[in-house]
KEROMAR-773813 format. One line per 3 residues: number of its first residue (from 1); for each residue y, z negated, x negated of C-alpha. Coordinates in pm, 1 decimal. Last residue first. Layout:
BEGIN
NUM = Y Z X | ...
//
This chain:
BEGIN
384 = 11280.4 63.3 5206.7 | 11475.1 384.0 5153.0 | 11470.8 326.9 4775.1
381 = 11091.8 288.2 4760.9 | 11038.2 600.1 4970.0 | 11277.4 794.8 4746.4
378 = 11084.8 687.2 4436.5 | 10754.0 812.3 4575.6 | 10915.3 1147.1 4665.3
375 = 11070.1 1172.9 4318.0 | 10730.6 1103.0 4152.1 | 10561.1 1373.9 4358.3
372 = 10840.0 1619.0 4278.1 | 10794.4 1552.0 3905.3 | 10418.0 1608.5 3922.0
369 = 10467.0 1935.1 4106.1 | 10720.1 2046.0 3844.0 | 10477.9 1962.7 3560.4
366 = 10209.4 2177.1 3723.1 | 10450.2 2463.4 3784.3 | 10569.8 2448.1 3422.4
363 = 10210.3 2448.1 3291.7 | 10128.8 2752.0 3505.7 | 10431.9 2937.4 3369.8
360 = 10342.4 2849.9 3010.2 | 9986.4 2976.2 3062.3 | 10123.8 3296.6 3214.4
357 = 10356.1 3343.5 2918.7 | 10072.7 3289.2 2669.0 | 9832.7 3527.2 2843.0
354 = 9481.1 3394.4 2787.4 | 9270.1 3633.1 2580.2 | 9036.8 3842.4 2786.3
351 = 8860.9 4051.7 2521.6 | 8622.1 4323.6 2626.0 | 8287.9 4374.1 2452.4
348 = 8127.8 4711.5 2515.2 | 7785.8 4856.9 2591.4 | 7898.1 5033.3 2909.5
345 = 7618.0 4883.1 3115.7 | 7617.1 4561.3 2911.0 | 7981.3 4490.8 2978.4
342 = 8026.1 4175.8 2768.0 | 8315.3 3943.3 2837.3 | 8560.9 3785.5 2594.5
339 = 8756.3 3471.0 2518.9 | 8501.5 3312.7 2284.3 | 8403.8 2944.5 2276.7
336 = 8363.5 2902.1 2652.2 | 7994.2 2812.9 2624.3 | 7901.5 3131.1 2811.9
333 = 8105.3 3331.6 2560.1 | 7938.5 3162.9 2261.3 | 7583.9 3232.1 2380.6
330 = 7663.4 3583.9 2498.1 | 7821.5 3661.1 2159.0 | 7506.4 3558.1 1972.7
327 = 7268.0 3739.6 2206.9 | 7464.1 4065.9 2202.2 | 7527.3 4044.8 1826.8
324 = 7156.5 3989.3 1759.6 | 7042.0 4265.9 1993.0 | 7291.1 4507.4 1836.8
321 = 7139.7 4439.5 1494.9 | 7335.4 4285.4 1208.8 | 7570.5 4409.7 936.3
318 = 7875.6 4234.9 1080.6 | 8082.9 4550.5 1124.2 | 7776.4 4749.2 1231.9
315 = 7700.4 4499.2 1507.5 | 8062.9 4521.9 1621.7 | 8049.6 4901.1 1623.5
312 = 7732.0 4905.1 1834.3 | 7854.7 4637.8 2072.6 | 8149.3 4862.8 2142.3
309 = 8486.9 4700.3 2105.4 | 8763.3 4610.9 2350.7 | 9121.2 4486.9 2353.7
306 = 9117.9 4472.7 1975.7 | 9254.1 4267.3 1681.5 | 9174.1 3927.9 1833.0
303 = 8810.1 4037.5 1856.2 | 8772.7 4049.4 1475.8 | 8917.2 3704.6 1400.9
300 = 8737.7 3557.8 1700.7 | 8401.3 3684.3 1575.4 | 8472.9 3545.0 1228.6
297 = 8577.8 3204.3 1364.2 | 8276.1 3189.0 1595.1 | 8045.4 3263.0 1302.1
294 = 8225.1 2994.3 1098.7 | 8177.9 2743.0 1379.6 | 7803.4 2810.8 1395.9
291 = 7764.3 2779.9 1018.8 | 7947.5 2447.2 1012.7 | 7759.7 2301.3 1309.7
288 = 7424.2 2396.9 1155.9 | 7528.5 2250.9 818.3 | 7661.4 1923.0 958.4
285 = 7395.8 1666.6 866.9 | 7340.8 1836.6 530.1 | 7704.6 1810.8 425.2
282 = 7722.1 1511.8 189.7 | 7360.0 1523.8 73.3 | 7385.8 1895.4 -1.0
279 = 7060.8 2079.8 72.3 | 7174.5 2243.7 396.1 | 7514.1 2293.6 231.5
276 = 7374.2 2543.9 -19.3 | 7134.3 2714.7 218.7 | 7414.5 2774.7 467.3
273 = 7642.4 2900.4 190.1 | 7385.8 3172.7 115.8 | 7377.3 3280.1 481.3
270 = 7757.8 3262.8 490.4 | 7777.0 3502.4 197.2 | 7568.5 3761.6 378.2
267 = 7775.9 3712.0 692.5 | 8095.8 3754.2 491.1 | 7976.9 4077.5 333.2
264 = 7904.6 4216.5 677.5 | 8240.0 4082.8 796.9 | 8475.7 4225.7 539.6
261 = 8778.7 4084.6 721.8 | 8975.6 4046.6 396.6 | 9015.2 3669.8 445.1
258 = 8649.3 3612.9 529.8 | 8530.2 3841.7 250.7 | 8758.5 3663.2 4.9
255 = 8636.5 3311.5 77.2 | 8263.0 3385.7 81.6 | 8264.9 3632.6 -204.8
252 = 8456.8 3383.0 -420.0 | 8213.9 3104.1 -329.7 | 7894.4 3299.2 -404.1
249 = 7800.2 3096.5 -714.2 | 8080.1 2878.5 -854.0 | 8207.6 3012.0 -1189.1
246 = 8431.0 3271.1 -1021.2 | 8601.5 2992.4 -828.1 | 8718.2 2822.0 -1147.5
243 = 9070.8 2937.8 -1235.1 | 9131.5 3102.7 -899.7 | 9101.7 2761.4 -735.6
240 = 9371.3 2597.4 -949.3 | 9587.8 2910.0 -923.4 | 9585.2 2900.4 -540.3
237 = 9608.5 3257.1 -408.4 | 9292.8 3259.4 -192.2 | 9316.3 2886.3 -117.2
234 = 9661.6 2759.2 -18.9 | 9846.6 3084.1 48.6 | 9559.4 3294.8 179.0
231 = 9414.0 3011.9 388.0 | 9762.0 2937.8 522.0 | 9800.8 3298.4 639.0
228 = 9449.0 3292.6 796.4 | 9487.6 2963.5 982.2 | 9316.1 2673.4 808.7
225 = 9024.3 2471.0 946.6 | 8685.1 2628.6 873.0 | 8783.2 2798.3 548.7
222 = 8977.7 2493.3 425.9 | 8673.0 2265.0 446.4 | 8451.3 2505.9 252.9
219 = 8718.7 2595.7 -2.6 | 8807.4 2233.7 -81.5 | 8438.6 2136.7 -96.3
216 = 8368.7 2405.7 -354.0 | 8678.4 2302.7 -549.7 | 8542.6 1946.7 -574.2
213 = 8211.3 2078.4 -702.9 | 8394.8 2273.0 -969.5 | 8602.3 1966.3 -1062.6
210 = 8301.4 1745.4 -1133.4 | 8207.8 1473.7 -887.5 | 8279.1 1114.3 -785.2
207 = 8361.7 957.4 -1125.6 | 8541.4 1285.7 -1192.9 | 8825.3 1166.1 -973.0
204 = 9106.1 1328.1 -1173.9 | 9232.0 1591.1 -929.9 | 9607.0 1655.0 -957.4
201 = 9639.2 2022.1 -862.5 | 9386.2 2007.2 -579.2 | 9498.8 1666.0 -458.6
198 = 9687.6 1775.6 -146.0 | 9416.7 2033.9 -72.8 | 9159.8 1754.0 -59.0
195 = 9361.2 1545.6 187.4 | 9443.9 1822.5 433.9 | 9095.7 1974.7 406.0
192 = 8925.4 1642.0 480.2 | 9134.6 1571.7 788.7 | 9054.8 1916.8 924.4
189 = 8686.5 1892.1 829.1 | 8632.5 1564.3 1012.6 | 8255.0 1613.4 1002.3
186 = 8174.7 1261.5 870.1 | 8079.6 1395.0 524.0 | 8413.2 1576.5 516.4
183 = 8601.1 1263.7 618.6 | 8431.3 1069.6 337.7 | 8517.4 1338.3 83.3
180 = 8879.4 1334.0 198.5 | 8895.5 954.1 186.8 | 8773.2 939.8 -170.9
177 = 8997.5 1230.1 -275.3 | 9303.1 1086.7 -99.5 | 9228.5 746.9 -254.2
174 = 9237.9 902.2 -601.9 | 9575.0 1057.1 -526.7 | 9721.9 719.9 -432.2
171 = 9553.0 567.9 -737.3 | 9720.0 815.5 -970.1 | 10064.0 778.7 -810.8
168 = 10072.8 398.3 -838.9 | 9984.9 150.2 -566.4 | 10274.0 -50.1 -425.8
165 = 10186.4 -245.3 -110.4 | 10087.3 79.1 60.0 | 9818.8 111.3 -206.2
162 = 9673.9 -224.2 -102.2 | 9659.3 -128.2 264.9 | 9498.8 207.2 192.1
159 = 9244.7 41.1 -36.7 | 9143.6 -198.4 241.9 | 9099.5 84.5 491.9
156 = 8892.8 278.4 238.5 | 8700.9 -44.1 176.4 | 8597.7 -100.0 536.4
153 = 8510.6 264.8 595.9 | 8292.0 294.7 285.9 | 8105.0 -32.5 343.4
150 = 8041.0 60.7 706.1 | 7923.8 407.6 605.6 | 7657.5 279.6 364.4
147 = 7509.6 597.5 217.8 | 7372.9 407.8 -84.9 | 7566.5 607.2 -344.2
144 = 7868.8 666.7 -122.8 | 7888.9 297.1 -32.1 | 7860.3 197.5 -397.4
141 = 8144.3 442.0 -463.5 | 8353.7 269.8 -196.2 | 8278.8 -64.7 -363.9
138 = 8410.3 64.2 -695.4 | 8724.3 190.2 -522.4 | 8784.7 -164.4 -396.3
135 = 8758.7 -296.4 -752.0 | 9004.5 -29.1 -866.8 | 9253.3 -141.8 -601.0
132 = 9226.2 -498.9 -732.3 | 9294.1 -371.4 -1084.6 | 9608.3 -191.9 -970.0
129 = 9736.6 -496.5 -782.3 | 9713.4 -726.2 -1084.8 | 9581.8 -1074.0 -996.9
126 = 9202.4 -1079.9 -1004.9 | 9000.1 -1393.0 -928.0 | 8940.4 -1311.6 -559.7
123 = 8857.9 -950.8 -650.8 | 8593.5 -1066.7 -899.8 | 8413.3 -1257.7 -625.3
120 = 8429.7 -954.4 -396.5 | 8300.6 -733.1 -678.3 | 8010.5 -975.0 -732.2
117 = 7918.2 -973.5 -362.7 | 7919.3 -592.2 -360.6 | 7706.8 -583.9 -677.0
114 = 7458.2 -836.7 -539.5 | 7414.2 -630.8 -224.6 | 7372.8 -299.4 -408.2
111 = 7157.7 -375.7 -711.9 | 7154.7 -11.6 -822.7 | 7156.1 -64.5 -1200.6
108 = 7516.6 55.4 -1236.5 | 7642.9 -153.3 -945.6 | 7497.3 -468.2 -1103.6
105 = 7657.5 -370.8 -1435.2 | 7996.0 -321.3 -1270.6 | 7975.8 -658.3 -1095.8
102 = 7893.4 -828.6 -1427.4 | 8182.7 -664.1 -1610.3 | 8420.9 -742.0 -1324.0
99 = 8328.9 -1111.4 -1340.9 | 8395.2 -1117.9 -1715.7 | 8729.0 -940.6 -1678.4
96 = 8839.7 -1181.3 -1404.1 | 8743.4 -1483.6 -1611.4 | 8933.8 -1340.4 -1908.7
93 = 9240.6 -1284.9 -1692.0 | 9225.7 -1640.9 -1559.6 | 9225.8 -1799.3 -1904.7
90 = 8965.3 -1905.5 -2156.4 | 8749.4 -2201.2 -2254.2 | 8534.0 -2312.7 -1964.3
87 = 8570.7 -2030.3 -1710.1 | 8566.7 -1767.4 -1985.2 | 8264.2 -1924.8 -2153.6
84 = 8077.4 -1940.5 -1823.6 | 8158.7 -1575.8 -1745.9 | 8042.8 -1466.3 -2092.2
81 = 7721.7 -1662.9 -2053.0 | 7661.8 -1490.1 -1720.2 | 7721.1 -1150.4 -1883.7
78 = 7474.3 -1223.0 -2166.1 | 7210.2 -1339.8 -1918.9 | 7271.9 -1028.8 -1706.7
75 = 7223.8 -811.5 -2015.7 | 6899.0 -977.2 -2124.4 | 6747.1 -976.0 -1776.9
72 = 6843.2 -615.9 -1709.7 | 6700.6 -501.3 -2043.4 | 6374.8 -683.9 -1975.4
69 = 6357.1 -529.8 -1628.0 | 6410.3 -181.6 -1772.1 | 6126.2 -216.6 -2023.5
66 = 5898.5 -381.2 -1768.8 | 5950.0 -105.3 -1512.5 | 5902.3 167.9 -1773.3
63 = 5576.5 17.4 -1899.9 | 5441.5 -52.9 -1551.7 | 5501.4 299.3 -1421.4
60 = 5396.1 231.6 -1063.7 | 5252.1 528.7 -878.6 | 5515.7 704.2 -668.1
57 = 5505.1 643.1 -293.0 | 5829.6 833.5 -232.7 | 6016.8 544.2 -71.4
54 = 5832.4 273.6 -265.5 | 5911.1 439.5 -597.5 | 6265.6 506.4 -476.2
51 = 6337.5 139.7 -409.5 | 6158.0 0.8 -716.6 | 6346.4 243.4 -940.1
48 = 6670.5 136.9 -773.3 | 6608.2 -228.0 -856.2 | 6514.4 -146.2 -1220.7
45 = 6809.6 84.7 -1282.6 | 6851.1 70.9 -1661.8 | 7130.4 331.9 -1645.9
42 = 6957.9 582.9 -1875.8 | 6616.6 508.9 -1727.0 | 6732.0 567.4 -1370.5
39 = 6916.1 882.6 -1473.2 | 6606.5 1029.0 -1638.6 | 6395.0 928.2 -1340.5
36 = 6629.6 1110.8 -1102.6 | 6648.3 1420.0 -1321.0 | 6268.4 1441.4 -1343.0
33 = 6229.8 1382.5 -969.5 | 6488.6 1650.0 -887.7 | 6323.8 1902.1 -1121.0
30 = 5982.3 1842.8 -963.0 | 6117.1 1848.7 -608.3 | 6309.4 2176.0 -627.9
27 = 6026.7 2407.0 -516.4 | 5946.8 2157.4 -241.9 | 6269.1 2250.5 -66.4
24 = 6511.9 1962.5 -11.5 | 6502.5 1689.4 251.6 | 6378.4 1367.3 90.2
21 = 6327.2 1473.5 -272.1 | 6649.7 1672.9 -254.3 | 6827.8 1364.2 -123.1
18 = 6716.2 1159.1 -422.4 | 6855.7 1422.9 -656.2 | 7185.2 1414.4 -462.9
15 = 7205.7 1033.9 -478.7 | 7139.5 1058.4 -853.6 | 7453.2 1270.8 -892.4
12 = 7646.2 967.4 -766.1 | 7598.7 770.9 -1088.9 | 7701.3 421.3 -979.6
9 = 7910.0 387.2 -1175.4 | 8044.9 711.6 -1318.8 | 8299.5 529.7 -1534.3
6 = 8671.6 534.2 -1456.6 | 8872.6 504.2 -1779.2 | 8807.2 864.7 -1884.6
3 = 8973.6 987.1 -1561.0 | 9298.3 837.6 -1678.0 | 9468.6 535.2 -1522.9
//
C-alpha cells in the first residue's frame, strides 16, 4: 500500500487549526480560522462546520451551510443507492467497497459517530485482512481528529491483533507511526521514541502528517529519552534527519547544542521549542513537563562532568543569571531530581552522585537479609 492510496481523511491539519483557535495566541487566530474554513469547504464538512461555529460562536453563514448540506445530501443519496445496488445485484466485495465508500465520506465531512458505525458495518462485510486493517486505521484517524482517546486505544489494540495475524510490512510500519504518535500525545516519550525511530527510514504515513513534522516529533521524543551516545548515533548522525532538519526552524540548533554541550545556545533553543509545543495540539498538555525535564537533563549532563562548579560559572554556561540558576537548581535538588548540593556561602554546586559500588553493596546486603529470613522461616516449618 503506497502513501498515495491513503487519503487524508479526516484532514488532521484542521484539528491543529481548531486548536489554535482554542488555545493559540490571538495573533494566529485569523489565519487559523481562514485555514479551517477553507478545509471545511473543501471537504464539504457540514457537521463539523456546525460544531466549530457553535464552539467559537461564529455567526451562521447560511449560504455556505446550505451549499455544503446540499452536497452532503446528494453524495450520501448516491452512496446509499450504490450500497443497495451492490446488495441486490452484485457480490460481497462490491458490497464491502460500497460500505467503505460511505464510511469514508462520513469521516471526511466530520460526522464522527455515523462514520465509526459505518466503518464497523463495512468491517463485518470485508474479507481481506489488509483491508480490515485499513478500516481500523481509519477509525484511529477519526480518534486523532476528534481527540477521542478511547477510540484510539481500542483500535490500536485491534490493529495490533490483526497485524499479528499476518499484516504486511507496510501496515506494520504504519501501526508503529500511529502508536508512536499516540504514545507521544499521552506523554510516553520513551515508547514514542522507540516506535518513531524504528520507522524513520520507512515513513509513509503522510495521511497523519508530512515528513518534516514527523522528523520534528522524532527529534523531540529522542532528545528527552535517549542517552547521549545513542542520541548522536540515531538522531545527530541519522541521514534521514540530516536531510530535512535544516528546513525545520530551530530544530538543528536544539539537537546539536544539546549534544555538543553548548548550554546557553541550548537554553535559547529550548525557549523557542517551548513556544512551538505549547501551541501543538498533540503536545500542548505536556509542554511544561517537557521543558522542565529537558532543563534537568541539561543540568545533569553538565554536573556529571564535575565534582563541583561555581554558581557563577554555571550561570554563565547556561546564559542566565546567578539568581535564576540558584533558584532552578534548588527546586530540582529539593525534589530529588538532581544529585547535588548548593553551598551558598562558598557559591558553589557540589555533586553527590551515588557511588555505584556502594549501591551494589547495599543491594547485596538487603537481598542477603531477605534470604536469611526466608531460610529461618523454612527451618521452623521443617522442625515442626
